[in-house]
N, C-alpha and C positions, 0 to 999 in steps of 0.2 A: 469295742466294735471289731477290733482285729480278730478276737476269738470267735465272734459271730461269723465272720467270713469263712473261718475254717470249720466250725461246728454245725452249720445249718444243714449239711447233707446227712448228718447222723443224729440230730437231736430228736427226730421223730415227728416234728411238726410239719415237715414238708411232705410226709407220707400219711398224715393223719386222715382217717376216714370219719366223716361226720354227716349228719343230716340236719339242715337248718330247721329249727322249730319256730322261732319268733325273733323279730328285730324291733326294738323300741328306740326311737330317736329322741334324745334329750338335748338341751341346749349345750351342755358341756361334755357329753359323751354319748356313745351309742351302745346300748345293751343288746348283746347277741346271745341267744339261747340256742344251744345245739345238743343233739344226741350224738355221743361219741361212738356209737356202734361198737361197744366194747366186745360183744360176742365175736364178731368177725375179727377184730384186731387181736383179741386174746388167742384165738385159734392159730392165727398166723405167727404170733410171737412164740407160743408154746411149740409149734412145729420147728421153728428156728432154734429154740433153746434145746429141745430134745435132740435135734440133729447135731448140735455142737457138743452136747454131753456124750453122745455115742462116739464122736470123734476123739474126745479126750480120754474115754475109757480104753480106746485102742492103744494109747500111748501112756501108760501109767508113769507117774513121777517117781 
């Protein structure tokens, strides 16, 4: 639990984009089906990665 307190801001779950498809209620659990909107997320992640790569190229090891 201590690690969760530190990691939640960067684990990606707090900023996850999704669209709710279906919710099915059962006695012991709830099944939630979502579309993760991968196209939108992938574009944003690639933009951040490419930006970081160009920063690293400026300062070779």
